[in-house]
C-alpha positions in Angstrom: 0.5 -60.1 -20.8 4.3 -60.3 -21.4 4.5 -57.6 -23.7 2.6 -55.2 -21.4 5.5 -55.8 -18.8 8.3 -55.6 -20.8 6.6 -52.3 -22.3 6.3 -50.9 -18.5 10.3 -51.9 -18.1 10.9 -49.6 -20.8 9.0 -46.8 -19.3 10.7 -46.7 -15.7 13.5 -44.6 -15.7 16.9 -46.8 -15.2 18.7 -43.3 -13.2 17.6 -42.3 -9.8 16.0 -39.1 -9.4 18.2 -35.9 -9.0 18.5 -34.8 -5.4 16.9 -31.6 -5.0 18.0 -28.5 -3.5 16.5 -26.8 -0.7 15.7 -24.2 -2.9 14.0 -26.6 -4.9 12.1 -28.0 -2.2 11.4 -24.7 -0.8 9.7 -24.0 -4.1 7.1 -26.5 -3.3 5.7 -24.6 -0.3 3.1 -22.3 -0.6 1.7 -19.7 1.7 -1.9 -18.4 2.7 -0.4 -15.3 4.8 -2.6 -13.9 7.8 -2.9 -10.1 7.9 -2.0 -10.6 11.4 2.0 -12.1 12.4 2.2 -15.2 14.4 6.1 -14.4 15.2 6.6 -11.4 17.5 10.1 -10.2 18.9 9.0 -9.6 22.4 11.8 -6.7 23.3 13.8 -5.1 20.4 16.0 -3.6 22.6 17.8 -7.0 23.4 18.2 -7.6 19.8 20.1 -4.2 19.5 21.8 -4.4 22.6 22.6 -7.9 23.6 22.6 -9.9 20.5 25.7 -9.0 18.3 25.2 -12.0 15.9 21.3 -11.7 15.5 21.7 -15.5 15.5 17.9 -15.8 14.4 19.1 -14.3 10.9 21.1 -17.5 10.2 19.1 -20.3 11.9 15.8 -19.8 10.3 15.7 -21.8 7.1 12.9 -19.4 5.5 15.1 -16.5 6.7 12.3 -14.5 7.9 14.4 -12.4 10.2 16.2 -9.6 8.6 18.2 -7.2 10.5 18.4 -3.8 8.9 20.3 -0.6 10.8 18.8 -0.8 13.9 15.7 -3.2 13.9 14.7 -6.5 13.2 12.2 -7.2 10.3 10.0 -10.1 10.5 8.7 -11.8 7.1 6.0 -14.1 8.8 4.2 -14.2 5.7 6.9 -16.7 4.6 7.6 -18.8 7.9 7.8 -22.6 7.5 6.2 -23.0 11.0 9.3 -25.2 11.9 9.5 -23.7 15.4 13.4 -23.0 15.0 13.0 -19.5 16.2 11.0 -20.3 19.2 13.9 -22.4 20.8 16.9 -21.0 19.0 17.0 -17.7 20.0 19.6 -17.6 23.3 17.6 -14.7 24.7 14.2 -16.3 24.3 13.1 -13.2 22.8 11.1 -14.4 19.9 7.1 -15.5 20.5 6.1 -18.0 18.0 2.7 -19.4 17.7 1.0 -21.6 15.4 -1.1 -19.3 12.7 -4.9 -18.9 13.0 -6.8 -21.7 11.6 -6.9 -21.7 7.9 -3.5 -19.9 7.3 0.2 -20.4 7.1 2.0 -22.7 5.2 0.2 -25.3 2.8 2.6 -28.2 1.7 2.7 -29.8 -1.7 3.8 -33.2 -2.7 6.6 -33.1 -5.2 
């Protein structure tokens, strides 16, 4: 019995686990993308004319929103479903709903 306890103590690492970067944590996410987007820019002209900073391209942790030329591209397939775009857009110009059942983000423990 004492030998089993001693052996178990030897197997336990003495150093704490290394903290993961955001990129390493995002690697643990998997997506089951729907063919229909659950994210919609309500009025693209608001992005073009009233929003010079395109703040949604900054606060989205999944970098779903990309501004190219005169258009906002929405890569909904990689959405983390955090809802930050729903509350972060200063013009409330993003419609956000949960994806249909069975679609969206799949979390893995790690």
